[in-house]
N, C-alpha and C positions, 0 to 999 in steps of 0.2 A: 326213223332217224333217232340215233342215240342222243342222250342228254349232252354228252361231251361234244358231239358234232354240232348240236344246236347252239351251245355256248360259243363254239368257235365261229360259227356263222354270224351270230349277233356281234361278236367282237370285231369282225371284219366290216359289218354293215354300219356300225355306229360312226366311225370316222367319215364314211361316205355320206351319211345323213347330215352330219354336222357341216361338212364342206358344202353340201347342196343348200343347206339352210343359210349359210353365210353368203353364198352367191346370190340367193334370192333377196336377202336383205340389202345387198349392195345394189342390185337391180332396182329395188324399190326406191332408192335415193340416187337418181341419175346424176352424173357429173354435170357441172355447168358447162354449157357448150356455147360457142360463138354464135351470136345473133346479129345478122347483117343490119337489121333495122335499128337495133339498139346502138350498134357501132356507128351507123350513119348519123343518128341523132346526136350522139355524144361528140362526134367530130364537128357537127354543126354548132352545138352548144358551146364548144371550146372556142370556135371562131367568134361567136357572138360575144362571149365574155371578153376576149381580147379586143374586140371592136369597141367595147365600152371604154377602155382606156385609150386606145389608139384607133380612131381619132376622137371618140366621144368625150371623155373626161378632159383631154387636152384642149379641145375647142371650147368646152363649157367653161373651164377655168380661164382659158386665154381671153375669151371675150369679156370676162368680168374685171380684168385688170386694166391699167392704163396702157395705151398703145406702145409706150417705150419699154414695157415689160412683157409683151405678148410672147416673144420668142423664148424668153427665159422659162416661161411656164411650159411651153411646148417641149423645150429641151429637157427640162426636169422630168416630165412625164415619159418621154422617149427613153432617156437614160435609165430611169428606174425600171422600165420594162426590160431593158437589156440586162441590167445588173441582177434583178430578181430572177430572171431566167437562168443565168449562170449559177447563182447560188443554189437555186432549187435543184438543178441537175447535180451539182457537186455533192450536196449532202442534206439540204433542207427537206427535200421530199422524204428521204429516209427517216429523218428525225421526227417528222410529222406523222408518217403513216406506217412505219415499221412497228413491230409489236412492242419492244422495249418494256416499259413499265407504265404505271398509271400517270406518270408525270411527263415523260418524254420517250420518244422512240429510240431505236438504236441505229447504228450505221450499217445495217445489213445491205442497204442499196447504195452505199457510198459510190459516187461516180456511176450510178445506175447499174451497179453490179447485180447480176441475177435477173435483170429485166430484159426480156427479149420480145419478139413479135408475137409469140404464141402464148405467153402467160396471161391468164384472165384474172387472177387474184380474186376469185369469188364473184366476179361480175360477168356479164354476157358480152363483154367487149374487151379488147386487149388492155393490159395494164399501162402500156405506153399512152393510150388515149386518156385513161384516168389521170396519169401523171401530168399530162399536158393540160387537162381540164383544171386540175387543182393548181397548176402553175399560174394560170391566168388570174386566179383569186389572189395569189401571193403577189402578183404584179399590181393589181388595182388597189390593194389595201394601203400600202405606203404612198401610192399616188394620191389617194384621197387626202392624206395628212398634209401634203405640201400646200393645199389650198388655204391653210391657216396662217402661213408665213410667207406668202408671195410678196414680191417687190422689195424684199430686204434680206433674204437669207443667202449665204454663200453657196455656190454650186458644189464646192468640195464638201461642205457640211451636209448637203442633201445626200450625197453619195455615201458618206460615212454613217450618217444617221440611219439611212435605209438599211445598210448592211447589218448594223448592230441591232436595229429594231426588229428586222425579220428573224434574226437568230434568237433574240432574248424575249421578244413579246409574241410575235405572230405564231411562230412554230410551236411553242409550248401550248398556247391556247387552241390551236388547230388540232393538236394531238389530244388534248383533254376532251374536246367536243366531238371530233370526227375520227380520230385515229385509234380509238380504243382506250382513251384515258379515263380519268375519274369522273368527269362530267357525263360521258357516255354511259358509264356504269350506273350513275345515279338517275339516268333517264332525262337529262336536260334536252329540250327540244330546240334545235336550231338548224332548220333545213339547209339554208343557203348562206348564213353568215351574219345574222343579226348580232350575235355575240362575237364570233370569230373575226368578222370584217368590220362591221360598223361600230360596235362598242369599243373595240381596241383602237381603231383609227380615230374615232371621235374623242375619246378620253386623251389619247396621246397628242392629238392636235391641240387640244385645250392647254395641256401642260407645256407643250413646245411653244405655243404662241405666248403664253404668260411669261415663260423664261426668256424668250427672245426679245420681248418688248414690242410696243406698237409701232406702226408706221409714223413718220413725221406728220404732225398735224392732227393725229387721232385724239379724240373723236370729233373735234370741231370742224376739221377740214378734210372731208372724205371725197374722193373723186368717184364719179359715177362710172359704170362699166363703159369701156371705150367702144364696144360693139355688141349691143343686145342681140343682133342678128346671129353672130357667132355663138352666143350663149344658147339661143334657141336651137340652132343646128346641132350643137354638141349635146344638149339635153335630149333632143329627139333620138340621137344615136344611143344615148344611155338607155332610153326607154325601150328601144328595139333590142339592144344587147341584153337587157335585164331578163328577157325571156329565157335566154341561155343560162343566165345566172341562177334563176329560181327553178324553172322547169327542168333544166339540165341536171339540177341537183337531185332529181328523182332517179337519176342514172339508168333510165330505161325509157323507151318510147311506148308509154302506156297511158291508161286513163288517169292515173295520178299526175302525170306530167301535164296532161290536158287541163285538169282542174287547177293545178298550180299556175299555169299560164293565165287562165281566166281570172283568178282572184288577184293575180299580180296586176293585170290590166285595170281591173275595177278599182283597186286601191289607188293606183296612180291617177286615174281620172277624177275620182272623188276628192283626193287631196289637192289636185290642181285647182279645181273649182272652189274648194274651201279657202285656200290661200288667196286666190283672186278676189273672192267676196270679202274677206276680212280686210285686205289691203284697199279694196274699193271703198268700203265703208269708212276706213280710217283716213285715207288721203283724198278720196273723191275721184280717183282714177285707177282703173285696173291696169297693171303693168305687165309687159311681156316677161321681164326677168322674174317677176313675182310668180306668175302662173307656172313657169317651168321649174322654178325652185320648189314650189309646192309639189310638183310631180316627183322630183327627186326625193323629197321627204316621204311621200307616199310609198315609193318603191323601197326605200330603206326600212320603213316601218313594217311592210308586209313581208319582207325577206325571210325572217326567221319563222313566221307563222304560215307561210304560203303552202306548206304541205299539210296543214291541219285545219284551216278555216275554210268555210264556204263563202258564197257570194255575200251574204249578209254580214258576216264577220269582216270580210275584206272591205266592204263599204264603211263600216264603223271604224275600222282601223285607219282608213283613208281620211275620214272626217277628223279623227283625233290628230292624225299626222299634220294635216293642214293647219289646224288651230294651235296645237301645242308647239310645234316647231317654229311657227311664225312668232309666237310670244317669246320663245327662248332666244331667237335672234336678237331681239331688242334687249332682253335681260342680260345676255352675255356682254354686249357692247356698252349698253347704257348704265347698267347697274354694277356689273363686275368690272367694267372698264378693261376688258381683255380684247385685244384686237385679233380675234379669230377672223381673219380677213374675208374669207369666202364662206363663213358660217358652217365650217365642217362639223363642229360639235353640235350646234343647234339643229342641224339637218340630219347628219348621219349618226352622230352619237346618240342624241335624244331619240331619233326615230328608231334606231336599232334597239335601244333599251326598252322603249315603249312596246314595240312589237314582240320582243323577247319575253317580256313579262306577261303581256296580255294574251299571248297564245294560250295561256292556261285558262283564260276566261272565254275567249271567242272560239277556242278549239273544242268546246263541249257541244254535245248534240243539240242543246237548246238553242244555240245560235247557228245551227246547221254545220257545225264542225265535226271533226272525226279524229280519233286517236287520243283524246283527252278524256279519261274516265272520271277522274276526281279533280275538280277545280282547285280545291284547297291544297291538297298534297302537291299537285303539279305547280301551283303558284309558289309554294315554298321552294321547290326544286329550281324553278326558273330564277327566283330572286337570289338564291344561293349562287347559281352559276354566273349571273350578271354581276353580283357584288364582288365575287372573287376576281372576275375579269377586270372590273374597274380598278380594284386595288392593285392587281398585278401590273396592269397597263400604266397606271399613273406612277407607281413607284419605280418601275424599270425605265420608263421614259425619262424621268427626272435624272436618273443615274446616267443614262445614255447622253442626254443633253450636256451634262457636266463633262463627260468624257470627250464629246465632240468639241466643246468649247475649248478644252485644254489642248486638243490635238491640232485642229484646223482653224479654230475660231468659228463663230456662228454667223455674225452679221457683217454685211457689207459696210464699207466706209460711208459716212453721210454724203459726201460729194458724189460717190458712185450711185447711191440711191437716188440722188437728184438727177443725175445723168440718165439713169434707167439701167436695169440689169441686162437688157439686150446688148447695149454697147459695152458696158463696164465688164460684164462677165464673158460675153461671147463675140463681141466685135461685129455685130450684125444689127440690122434694123428691119423691122417687119414691114414698114411702109417707106419706100424711097420715092419721095415726091419729085425728084429730079428726072426720073425715067418715065 
């Protein structure tokens, strides 16, 4: 073989070798394929999270108010679920989870453009399922806020506030933490919404309650919950649904989801007993409303940390949730004189903040955690994320409240408050004693 022939042969072989090498490299990184187990779990988790709002949160809040305002709370929860769903489909999903930039996504999926039954979007289940799963988070978060202003806010104000709040507060923070934004880039940990859901809702609820003003007779003449039984039933639905909230956020049916479910349950149980014990020592009687409120505080607190802590960390977070959130309920009402009617900030806001910060502590291996290598640096990261969210939520909520007040008005007339929002706003009664 002559040298010229050899050179010609090598010249022909090189492209073939490069093509083969490229094919092997592609085979080494197989494409994401549909997994029926993951898909089934995410469908179930989506149903569970919606179950938290309807009927869980609706009944939990409804039992806490006076009988003449029960239907107004149920109506607000139901209407928010419908409104948030439409907004999510129109453009909010795209703004939260499209690439965009570090601050906000783009409108790539406006009106769900480009989303079909076959797109997986990097997961092992269809993007339609991920879209629905995240929609349920957008539903429950503004639903939490209304607990701070029950029995006195206009229904039209609830709808307008929810629309503006989802666009200006919830969607940006969701993008920062979960959609590829600046908090994700910095390594902020928030598996299921301690920052995105509970911190935003809690801070906004406090601002809204302060700007709306207290109920008549607050704080000297407060009415007890009209139906502690409904409160317990709704809270129990929240507990069950929360497994979809937290374990579903692992977006796969795997061992991590199992551990997340376990630590979620542990934190809720410990927080319930802690709250009950503190109340028992203070008042001499353990209350049903108290023990279930402690459970909600425990769930809110474990939410951001549930993907990183072990059983010991979960128990410690539950202990802190039951103690700190109980103390904060009294502090907000008695010291700050803010009528956060159903303790949204004290339970959800404080719980979410505590869990979001302390994941940096209880997520280290010394407490049986995983995923936190440096407590100090992660603590700085978590505090930065929480602090930015607090400032953003408070500032934008104040602006939104002023806008709503100018457009629809915020508060019912005093005589309508006395009559009750069920009749005044909706022309219905929860309990008709004549039938």
